[in-house]
N, C-alpha and C positions, 0 to 999 in steps of 0.2 A: 936243606930247609928252604933256601931261596928258590930252588927248583919246584918244590911242592906249592909254594905260594904263587909262583907264576902259573903253574898248572891250574890252581883253583881260580885265579883271576881270568884265565883264558876260557875256562869251562862255564863261567857264569852266563845265564841266559841273557840274551840281548832283546830289547823291545822289538816287537814285530811291527814293521812298517809296511803299509800297503794293503792289498785286499785281505790278507790274513788277519791283520789287526781290526779292520772294519767288520770282519765276520764275527769276531769276539764281541764287539759292541752291538752288533745286530742281534746276536743271541740274547744279550742282556735286555735290549729294548723289546724284543719279542716276548720275553718272559714278563716284563713290566706291563705290556699291553694286555696279555692274557690275565694277569692278576687283576688289573683294573676292570677289565671286561667281566670277569667272573664275579668280582665283588659287587659291581653295579647291578649285574643281572639278578643276583640272589637278593640284594636289598630291594630292588624294584618289585620282584615277585612277592617277597615277604611283606613289604609295606603296603602295596597297592592291590594285592590279590588275596594273600592268606589272612593278613590282619583285618580287612573289612569283613571277610567271611566269618572269622572267629568272633569279631565284635558283634556282628549281626546275630550270631547264635547265642552269645552271652547276653545280649540285650533282650532277646526273646525269652530267655530263661530267668532273667533277673530284671524285670521291668521296674521294680521299686528300689533297686539298689544301684544308683549311679556310681558309687565308689568302685565296685568290682568291675563295672564296665570300663571305666577309665584305667584301672590298674591292669586289666588283661591286655588292653591295647598297648600300654607301655611295655609290658613284659614281652609281648610278641615282637615288638619292634626291636627290643634289646636282643632277644634271641636271634632275630634275623641278622643283626650285625655280627654276632659271634659266629654264626654258621657261615655267613658270607666271607669272613676272613679265612676260615679253614678251607672252604671250597675254592676261593681264589688262590690260596697257596698251593692246593693240589693241582689246579688248572695250570698254574705257572711252572709246575715241576718242583716245587719246594716242599711237597708233602713229606717225603722221607727225611729231608733236612730238619723239618719242625719236629717230626716224630722221634728222630734219633739224636737230635742235638742236645748234648748235656747242658749247654749254656742256656738254651730256651727253657729246659726243664727246671734248671736251678733258678732262673729269673722268675718263672711262674710260681715256684714254691716259695721264694722269698716274698713276692708280692702278696700271695695269699696269706702267708704268715704274718706280715706286717699289717695289712689292711683287713684281715679277716675278722678281728675282734670287733671292729667298729662297723665296717661296711656290711659284712654278712649279718651281724647282729641287727643292724638297721633294716636290712632286707627282710629278715625273718619277722622283725617287729611290724614292718609294713604289711606283710602277708597276714599277720595276726589281726591287724586293724581292718584289713580288707574283708576278711571272712567274718568279722564280728558284726552281727546284725544290729547291735545297739550303737554302732559307730559308723556314720555315713556322711557323705558330702551333704551339706545343708543343715546338719545338726548344730545346735548351740551347745557348747561344752564349757566346763570350767575345770581347771587343773591348777594346783598350787595357788599362786596369786594372779593367775591370768584367766581370761575368758574370751570367747569369740565364736564365730561361725566357721565351720570347716569348709574350706574352699576346694582342696584337692589333697589326695593321698598318693605320694609317689613311692619309688623304691626305698628312698632313704629318709625323706622328711614328709611332714604334713604341714600344709599352709592354712593358717587360721586368720580370718579377718576380724579384728577387734572392734568394739563399739565405737572407738575413736577413728575408725577408718584405716588403721595400720594393718599391713599384711605381715604376719609373723610366721617365720619358718621354724618349725619345731622338729627336732630329731625324733624319729619314731620310737627309739629306745627310751626317750624321756616320757612319752605318753604311756607306753606299756609298762613302765616301771613305777607308776604311782596311780593313785585313785583319780578317776575322771568322773565328773558329775555332769549329768544332763538335767538341769533344773526344769526344763520344759519338755521332758521326754515322754510324758504320758498325756492322755487326753484330758485330764483334769488337773488343775494346778491351784494350790492354796496360796493366798496372799495374806500376809500378816502385817497389820498396821499398829502403830503405837501412838496414842494421843494423851497428852498431859492436860489435866484440868485442875482448877484451883481447889484447895482443901475445903473452902467454904461452899463449893458447888454441891448440888444434889447428884451424888455419884450414880445412884440407881437410875435417875432420869437421863443422865449422860450415857449410860450403857444402852438404854432403850433407844435414844436418838442415834447412837452410832450404829446400832443394828438396823434401824429403820432406814438409815441413809443408803443402805445397799439396794433398796428398792428403786432408787432413782437412777441406777446405772443398769442399762440393759444387758451388758455383758456378764454381769454377776448372776450366777445361777441360784435358783431357790433351794436346790438340793445338792449337797448337804446344806442345812440351814446355817446362815451366818450367825456367829456367836461373838459376844463381847464379854470380857473379864477384867477384873482388877488385877493388874500385873505387878505393880510395885508402888511403894510409897517413897517418892523422891524427896529431895531436899526442899523443893519449892512447889511440887505438884503431885497429884495422884496420877500414876501412869496407867492408862487403860489399854487393853490389848484386844484387837478385833481380828477375827478370822472370817474370810469369805473365799469362794471358789469361782474360777472361770473355766470354760471348756476350750479345747483346741488352742492352747496359748501360743503366741509368738512374742518374741522379746519386745518388738516395737509396740505391740498391743498392750503389754503389761504396763508400760508407762502411761498409756492413754487411760486405761482402767483405773489405775491408782490416782491419776490426776482428777478424773471425773468423780471418784469417790471422795477425795479430799475436799473438793468444792462442795459436794452435797453435804458432807458431815459438818463442814464449817458453817454453812448456811443454817442448818438445823440447830447447832449448838448456840450460835450467836442469837438466833431468834428466840431461843429458850433462856437467854441471859446467862449462859454458862461460859465462863472465861476459859479460853484455850491457852495453854502454855503461859501461865501467869508470870509476870516479871519476878525476878529474884528479890527476896526480902532479906535484909541484913540489919541486925541490931547493933547500933554503934554506942559505945560507952566512952566517956571522957569529959574533959572540961575545956571550955573555950575562954581564953583571956582576951579582953578587948583593950587596946591601948589607945586612949583618945588623943594623946599627944598634946603639945602646947601650941596654941594659936600663935601665928606670926604677928 
C-alpha cells in the first residue's frame, strides 16, 4: 500500500517552468486577443454599418412612425452584440466548446426558464406596441390612474412623461394587459363643461349665454354646433352641461381653450345678472339663550 502511494506521488505532474510554461500562457493570451478582436469587429460593423443602413431603410418606409424607427435600431444593436459573442468565440477557438459544453447548455436553459416569463413577455409586448399604429412616440395616453406623453418604447419598458414633468418607466406587459385611452387621438375632440347657477336664475337664458360664449373663443369650431343642457338639480344650484368641439387637439391647448371659454362664459352670465355657483344655504333651527349677568 505504501508502495502504491509513493508511486502515485511520484507520478503527479509537476508545474512546467521555463519556455514551455510561457507557451501555455501565450496560447491563452492569443485566444483572448482573437476573442476581443472578433467581438469588437462585429460590433463595429453592426452598429456603424448595418444599423444605419437598416435605420435609413425603416425611416424611409415609416416616416410617420418614430416608434418603429427607434425600436428597430435598438433590436439591430442587440442582435449585433449576440452575433459578436458567438463570432468571437469561434474566432478564438471556443466554438466547439460552446456548442458541446453541457454546462453552457444547462446554464442557458436555466436562464431562459427563469427569465423567460417576464423578459420574453416584455419583449413580445414591446413588439406589439411597436407595430400598433395607434400607439406611437409623442402620443398622449391614459391607463389605470396614470397619464402622460410617450417618450420611448424599448425592448422591456415604455417611458412616459407625466403632466408634472415626471418620467415614468412602465413595463410593456402592463400596457398591453389593460385598456389604454388616447383622449386626443382623433382630429376632433369634445370638451364638456359643468356650470352651476342659482335656482332663482333664468335657466333658459343661462343656457343661451353658455352656448353663445363659445363664439368668443377662436379655437372652438362651429360644427358640430355647441350645445347646452340642464344636467342635474344640485343641493344649492342647477347644474348646466355644455358641449363644444375643437380640432387637432394638443393637451396644452386644451387648458387654454377651457380657460378662454370659462372667462367668456363668466363675463356673459355676470352681465346678465345670473349668479354662478351660488353660496350654500342652510336652514338653522334652535333657540338662543342670552345671559345678561350681574353688573359688578
